[in-house]
TILOMI-128358 format. One record per atom (N, C-alpha, C): residue in three letters; x, y, z. Coordinates in steps of 0.2 Angstrom, whole numbers, plus 5000, padded with zeros to 4 digits. Layout:
BEGIN
AlaXYZ
...
This chain:
BEGIN
Met512449945008
Met512649945002
Met513050015000
Gln513550004996
Gln513950064995
Gln514050084988
Ser514650104986
Ser514750144980
Ser514650094973
Pro514650034973
Pro514549994967
Pro513850004964
His513350034968
His512750054965
His512650124962
Trp513250154961
Trp513150224959
Trp513050234952
Arg513150184948
Arg513050194940
Arg512350184939
Thr512050234935
Thr511350224933
Thr511250164929
His510650134930
His510450074926
His509650074926
Arg509450024922
Arg508750014922
Arg508649944923
His507949924925
His507749854926
His507149844921
Asp506949774921
Asp506349754917
Asp505849744923
Phe505949764929
Phe505449754934
Phe505349814938
Phe504849814942
Phe504649874947
Phe505149864953
Glu505349914956
Glu505749914962
Glu505549964967
Val505649944973
Val505549984979
Val506149974984
Phe506450024986
Phe506950014991
Phe506850064997
His507150035003
His507050075009
His507750085012
Leu507950145013
Leu508550165016
Leu508550155023
Glu508850105026
Glu508750095033
Glu509250135037
Ser509850155035
Ser510250195039
Ser510750225034
Gly511050285037
Gly511550325033
Gly511150375028
Cys511550405024
Cys511350455019
Cys511550435012
Ala511250445007
Ala511450435000
Ala511150484995
Arg511350474989
Arg511150524984
Arg510850474979
His510250484977
His509850454972
His509950484965
Leu510350454961
Leu510550474954
Leu510050464949
Leu509650514947
Leu509150504942
Leu509350534935
Glu508950524930
Glu509150554924
Glu509150634924
Lys508650664927
Lys508650734927
Lys508750764934
Ala508950724939
Ala509050754946
Ala509450714950
Asn509850734955
Asn510150694960
Asn509850714966
Val509450664969
Val509050674975
Val509350654981
Pro509550694986
Pro509750664993
Pro509250634997
Ile509450574999
Ile508950535003
Ile509250515010
Glu508850505015
Glu509050485021
Glu508750435024
Ala508950405030
Ala508650345033
Ala507950355034
Gly507550305032
Gly506850305033
Gly506450315027
Gln506750335021
Gln506450355015
Gln506350295011
Leu505750295007
Leu505650235002
Leu505650274995
Ala505950234991
Ala505950254984
Ala505550204979
Phe505050224975
Phe504750184971
Phe504950194964
Leu505150144960
Leu505450154953
Leu505050104948
Arg504850134943
Arg504550094937
Arg505150064933
Pro505050014928
Pro505549994924
Pro505950044920
Glu505550094918
Glu505850144913
Glu506250194917
His506350194924
His506650244928
His507450224928
Ala507850254925
Ala508550244926
Ala508750274932
His509150244936
His509350274943
His510050234945
Gly510350264950
Gly510850234954
Gly510950264961
Leu511350244965
Leu511450264972
Leu512150274973
Lys512250334977
Lys512950344979
Lys512950374986
Ser513450344990
Ser513550364997
Ser513650434997
Glu513250465002
Glu513350535003
Glu513850555009
Arg513850515014
Arg514250525020
Arg514450455023
Gly514950415021
Gly515050355023
Gly514650295020
Glu514550245024
Glu514150185022
Glu513350205023
Phe512950165019
Phe512250165020
Phe512050095019
Arg511450085022
Arg511150015022
Arg510450025019
Leu510249975014
Leu509549985012
Leu509349915011
Thr508649905010
Thr508249845008
Thr507949865002
Asn507949814997
Asn507549834991
Asn507249774988
Phe506649784985
Phe506249734983
Phe506149734975
Ala506149684971
Ala506049684964
Ala505449644963
Ile504949674959
Ile504349634957
Ile504249634950
Arg504049584947
Arg503949574940
Arg503349624938
Ala503549654932
Ala503049704929
Ala502349684928
Asp502249624926
Asp501649594924
Asp501249584931
Ile501549574936
Ile501149564943
Ile500949634945
Val501449674945
Val501249744947
Val500649774943
Gly500749764936
Gly500249794932
Gly499549764934
Thr499449704935
Thr498849664936
Thr498549694943
Phe499049704948
Phe498849724955
Phe498549794954
Leu498949834951
Leu498649904950
Leu498049914946
Asp497949874941
Asp497349874937
Asp496749854942
Arg496849804946
Arg496349774951
Arg496149824956
His496649874958
His496649914964
His496749984961
Pro496350014958
Pro496550084955
Pro496650134960
Ala496350124966
Ala496450174971
Ala497150174974
Val497550124973
Val498250124976
Val498650174972
Gly498950214976
Gly499350274972
Gly500050254971
Ile500350204973
Ile501050194972
Ile501250174965
Trp501750194962
Trp502050174955
Trp501550214950
Arg501150264952
Arg500750294947
Arg501150354943
Ser501650374946
Ser501950434944
Ser502450414938
Glu502550464933
Glu503050454928
Glu503750464930
Ser503850494936
Ser504450504939
Ser504550464945
Pro505150444947
Pro505250404954
Pro504950444960
Glu504650404964
Glu504350444970
Glu504850424976
His504850474981
His505250474987
His504750484993
Leu504750444997
Leu504250455003
Leu504550435009
Met504450475014
Met504750475021
Met504250435026
Leu504550375029
Leu504150345034
Leu504250375040
Thr503750375044
Thr503850395051
Thr503450345056
Gly503650355062
Gly503250315068
Gly503150245067
Asn502550225067
Asn502350155066
Asn502550125059
Gln502550165054
Gln502750145048
Gln503450115047
Leu503950145051
Leu504550115051
Leu504650045054
Gly504250035059
Gly504149965062
Gly503849915057
Ala503349945054
Ala502949895049
Ala503449885043
Met503849925041
Met504349915036
Met504849865038
Arg505049865044
Arg505549815046
Arg505249745046
Ser504649745049
Ser504249675049
Ser504149655042
Leu503949695037
Leu503849685030
Leu504549655027
Ala505049685028
Ala505749665026
Ala505849595029
Ala505749585035
Ala505949515038
Ala505449465035
Gly504849485034
Gly504349435031
Gly504549415024
Val504749465020
Val505049445013
Val505649405014
Ala506049415018
Ala506749375018
Ala506549305020
Ala506049295024
Ala505849225026
Ala505349185022
Gly505149225017
Gly504549195013
Gly504749165006
Gly504249155002
Gly504449124995
Gly504549184990
Arg504449154984
Arg504649204978
Arg504049194973
Ser503549164975
Ser502949154970
Ser502549214968
Ala502149214963
Ala501749274961
Ala501249284967
Val501049234971
Val500649244977
Val500949284982
Asp501649264983
Asp502049304988
Asp502149374986
Ala502249384979
Ala502249454977
Ala501649494978
Glu501049464977
Glu500449494979
Glu500349514986
Phe500649474990
Phe500649494998
Phe501049554999
Leu501649554996
Leu502049614996
Leu501749674994
Leu501449674988
Leu501149734985
Leu500549754990
Ala500149714992
Ala499649734997
Ala499949765003
Ala500449735006
Ala500749765012
Ala501049835011
Leu501349845005
Leu501649905003
Leu501049955002
Ala500449934999
Ala499949984998
Ala499650005005
Arg499549955010
Arg499349975016
Arg499750015020
Leu500450005019
Leu500950045023
Leu500850115021
Met500850125014
Met500850195012
Met500150225013
Gly499650185013
Gly498950205015
Gly498950235022
Asp499350205027
Asp499350235033
Asp499650305034
Gly500150325029
Gly500450385030
Gly500150435024
Met499950405019
Met499750445013
Met499050425011
Pro498450445014
Pro497850425012
Pro497650435005
Val497350395002
Val497250404995
Val496750464994
Gly496450484999
Gly496050544999
Gly496450614998
Gln497150604999
Gln497550664999
Gln497750674991
Arg497550634987
Arg497750634980
Arg497550704977
Ala497950734973
Ala497850804971
Ala497350804966
Asp497150744962
Asp496750744957
Asp495950734959
Leu495850734966
Leu495250724968
Leu494850784970
Pro494250794969
Pro493850854972
Pro493950854980
Gly494050914982
Gly494150924989
Gly493650894994
Trp492950894992
Trp492450864996
Trp492550784996
Leu492750754990
Leu492850684990
Leu493450664994
Ser494050704993
Ser494650694997
Ser494550695004
Glu494150745007
Glu494050745014
Glu493550695016
Ala493050675013
Ala492650625015
Ala492950555015
Met493450545010
Met493750475010
Met494250465016
Val494550525018
Val494950525024
Val494550505030
Gln494050545031
Gln493550535037
Gln493250465037
Ala493150435031
Ala492850375031
Ala493250315033
Glu493850325034
Glu494350275036
Glu494250265044
Asp493850305047
Asp493650295054
Asp493250235055
Pro493450185060
Pro493150125060
Pro492350125061
Glu492150185065
Glu491450185066
Glu491050195059
Val491350235055
Val491050245048
Val491050185044
Leu491650145044
Leu491650085041
Leu491150035043
Arg490950035049
Arg490449985052
Arg489750005049
Ile489650075048
Ile488950095046
Ile488950075038
Gly489450095035
Gly489550075028
Gly489350135023
Val489150125017
Val489050175012
Val488650235014
Pro488050215017
Pro487650275019
Pro488050325023
Ala488450305028
Ala488950355031
Ala489350385027
Leu489650355022
Leu490150385017
Leu489750435013
Val489150425011
Val488750475007
Val488650535011
Arg488450525018
Arg488350585022
Arg488950625023
Leu489550595023
Leu490150635024
Leu490250675017
Cys490050645012
Cys490150675005
Cys489750735004
Ala489150735008
Ala488650795008
Ala488450805000
Arg488350754997
Arg488150754990
Arg487550694989
Ser487250704984
Ser486750644982
Ser487050584981
Pro486750524983
Pro487050464982
Pro487250454974
Glu486850474970
Glu487050474963
Glu487650514961
His487750574964
His488350614963
His488950574965
Val488850554971
Val489450514975
Val489650454970
Ser489150414968
Ser489250354964
Ser489650374958
Arg489450424954
Arg489750454948
Arg490450474949
Ser490550504955
Ser491250534957
Ser491750474958
Phe491450424962
Phe491950374963
Phe492150334957
Arg491650324953
Arg491750284947
Arg492250334942
Gly492150394942
Gly492550434937
Gly493250444940
His493350454946
His493950474949
His494350414951
Leu494050354953
Leu494350294956
Leu494250234952
Gly493750234948
Gly493550174944
Gly493250124949
Leu492950144954
Leu492650104959
Leu491950124961
Thr491550084963
Thr490850104966
Thr491050124973
Pro490550164976
Pro490650174983
Pro490750114988
Thr490350054986
Thr490349994989
Thr490949964989
Glu491249964982
Glu491949934981
Glu492449964985
Trp492450034985
Trp492950074989
Trp492850054997
Met492250054999
Met492150045006
Met492349975008
Asn492249925004
Asn492549855005
Asn493249855006
Gln493549895001
Gln494349895001
Gln494549925008
Ala494249975010
Ala494450015016
Ala494249965022
Arg493749925022
Arg493549885027
Arg494149825028
Ile494349795022
Ile494849745022
Ile495449775024
Thr495649835023
Thr496249865025
Thr496249865033
Leu495649885036
Leu495649885043
Leu495649815046
Ala495349765042
Ala495349695045
Ala496049675045
Cys496449685040
Cys497149665040
Cys497549695046
Arg497449765047
Arg497749795053
Arg497549765059
Leu496949745060
Leu496649715066
Leu496949645067
Leu497049605062
Leu497249545062
Leu498049545064
Glu498349595062
Glu499049605063
Glu499249625070
Thr498749665073
Thr498849705080
Thr498449685085
Ser497949645084
Ser497449625090
Ser497349555091
Ala497149535096
Ala496949465098
Ala496249445096
Ala495849485093
Ala495149475092
Ala495049415087
Thr494549385088
Thr494349325083
Thr494149355077
Val494249315072
Val494049335065
Val493349355064
Leu492849325068
Leu492149345068
Leu492149415071
Glu492449425077
Glu492449495080
Glu492749545075
Ile493249535072
Ile493549575067
Ile493049595061
Ala492749545058
Ala492249555053
Ala491749595055
Leu491449585061
Leu490949635063
Leu491149705065
Glu491749705067
Glu492049775069
Glu492149815062
Cys492349775057
Cys492449815051
Cys491749825047
Gly491249805049
Gly490549815046
Gly490349755042
Phe490649695042
Phe490349645038
Phe489949605043
Gln489249595041
Gln488849565045
Gln488749485043
Asn489049475037
Asn489049405034
Asn489749375034
Pro489949335038
Pro490549305039
Pro490849275032
Ser490349245028
Ser490549205022
Ser490749265017
His490349315017
His490549375012
His491249405014
Phe491349415021
Phe491949435023
Phe492549395021
His492449325021
His493049285020
His493149285012
Arg492649285008
Arg492749295001
Arg493049354999
Leu492849415001
Leu493149475000
Leu493949475002
Phe494049445008
Phe494749455011
Phe495149405007
Arg494949345005
Arg495349305001
Arg495549334994
Lys495049364991
Lys495149394985
Lys495649454985
Ala495549494990
Ala496049554991
Ala496749534993
Thr496849474997
Thr497449465000
Thr497749394997
Gly497349354994
Gly497549284992
Gly497649234998
Ala497349255004
Ala497349205009
Ala496749215014
Ser496549165017
Ser496049175022
Ser496249215028
Pro495849245032
Pro496049285038
Pro496449255042
Leu496349185044
Leu496749145049
Leu497449135046
Ala497549125039
Ala498149115036
Ala498549175036
Tyr498149235035
Tyr498549295034
Tyr498849315041
Arg498449295046
Arg498749315053
Arg499349265055
Arg499249205053
Arg499849155054
Arg500449175050
Arg500449205044
Arg500949225040
Arg501449285044
Gly501149315049
Gly501549365052
Gly501449435049
Ala500949475051
Ala500849545049
Ala500649545041
Gly500449485039
Gly500149485032
Gly500649485027
Val501349465028
Val501849475023
Val502149405022
Ile502149375016
Ile502449315014
Ile503149325011
Gly503149375006
Gly503749385003
Gly503649414996
Gly504149424992
Gly504049464986
Gly504549434981
């Protein structure tokens, strides 16, 4: 896309765009931000913005998602950090994230446009950013909690569960529980289950293991419980998620 996008404008939806190639300047109300290939930008409806070519042509992929769907998703998943800032966010993808973003874009192009499809897109974006920006790196978290959450993403910790998370926190179970509720709006168990589902999604996308093997690998001893939590988080069964191709239907 080229110069027709240079004029600043607003939408009534949330937007994320990925600059696939070239260089551009992101025109905002208070700044002009240079962006390059590989960067993502997250924009809320109130963010006025435009794009202008920096050197020749550039190519981007953008997604528009209804505000009510994003709001509901963020309310259900308070640990998700995207679209929380009052200003537009610019994030650089690296390594495997770039391949995942290409797969995501292809899945969206081939998928539908329903609210369920949009939920899959949001979950995929949250997982994508979780790989490069663990929620434990949020500046508003105590250092001990931030570090424990990053370490707790280790599959071995996820298999053990909340007791291992509490040990990493080096605080009493009561203190850990109060801190999770206060900073994330989640119990340690709820956070642990979200982290386990994130790992399960990754394994479904990248491994040939059976659903039962993945459930056990992620720390779920009860397959029915795993299926219920997985469907609640993603809107699909584990097998349907795998068949959809990297967990993305569309947006």
